[in-house]
C-alpha positions in Angstrom: 7.4 8.8 34.3 7.2 10.3 30.9 8.8 9.0 27.7 9.4 11.3 24.7 10.1 10.3 21.1 10.9 12.9 18.5 10.6 12.5 14.7 10.8 14.6 11.6 14.3 15.8 11.4 16.4 15.7 8.3 18.3 17.7 5.6 16.6 20.7 4.1 17.8 23.6 2.0 17.9 27.2 3.3 14.4 28.6 3.1 12.8 25.2 3.4 10.5 23.8 6.0 10.4 20.8 8.4 7.9 19.7 10.9 9.1 18.0 14.1 6.8 15.9 16.2 7.2 14.7 19.9 5.1 11.8 21.0 4.7 11.4 24.8 3.7 8.3 26.7 3.4 7.4 30.3 2.1 10.0 32.8 1.2 12.6 30.2 -1.5 14.1 32.4 1.2 15.4 34.7 3.0 17.5 32.0 2.8 21.2 32.8 5.1 22.6 30.1 6.3 21.0 26.8 8.9 22.5 24.6 11.7 22.2 22.1 15.4 22.8 22.6 18.3 22.5 20.3 22.0 22.0 20.5 24.3 23.0 17.7 27.8 21.5 17.3 30.2 23.0 19.9 27.4 25.0 21.6 25.2 24.7 24.7 21.7 23.5 24.5 19.2 26.3 24.1 15.5 26.6 24.3 13.6 27.3 21.1 9.9 27.3 22.0 7.6 26.2 24.8 3.8 25.6 25.2 2.1 25.7 28.6 -0.8 23.5 29.5 -3.1 26.5 29.1 -1.9 26.9 25.5 0.3 29.9 25.9 3.4 29.8 23.7 6.7 31.5 23.8 9.6 31.6 21.4 13.3 32.4 21.3 13.8 35.7 19.5 15.8 34.1 16.6 12.8 31.8 15.6 9.8 34.2 16.2 7.7 34.4 13.1 9.4 31.3 11.5 8.6 28.5 14.0 5.3 27.5 15.5 4.8 25.1 18.4 1.5 23.4 18.7 -0.2 20.6 20.7 -1.7 18.3 18.0 -3.5 16.0 20.5 -3.2 14.9 24.1 0.2 13.3 23.6 1.8 15.0 20.6 3.6 18.4 20.4 4.9 19.6 17.1 7.3 22.3 15.9 6.6 23.7 12.5 9.8 25.3 11.2 9.6 27.5 8.1 12.2 29.7 6.4 15.0 27.6 7.8 18.5 29.1 8.0 21.8 27.3 8.2 22.1 28.6 11.8 19.1 26.5 12.6 21.2 23.4 12.2 21.2 21.4 15.4 19.9 18.4 17.2 16.4 19.2 18.4 15.2 17.8 21.7 11.7 17.6 23.0 11.3 18.5 26.7 8.5 17.9 29.1 8.2 19.3 32.6 6.0 18.1 35.5 5.9 19.5 39.0 8.8 17.3 40.0 10.7 16.1 37.0 12.2 17.2 33.7 12.1 14.8 30.8 14.0 14.7 27.5 13.7 12.8 24.2 16.7 11.4 22.4 16.8 14.2 19.9 16.4 14.5 16.1 19.0 16.1 13.9 18.1 19.0 11.6 20.6 20.1 8.9 20.0 23.2 6.8 22.4 23.3 3.9 22.5 23.7 0.2 
């Protein structure tokens, strides 16, 4: 079992920055892929960025060059979000995948508005 807890969301003006963190506990050694997803009001959840256990990262086209996913330590994955736009407004969810399961955090809201 893996438990995920996100933090760092909030209200920010367009062009601003936020850093989201996801702290994992439990069987963290079994995690193969960690990532961030988001769900805007009235829309389906979509993937934002992922990081593999070998450090390779990948990003949705709309956030490339603005967002950076990183593994801070053995149990924390962060998402640095710069140059935020109103369309980035969503609830952001941390995700962790093992060979057999898929885990989600409770989500942290991000609102980009002036």
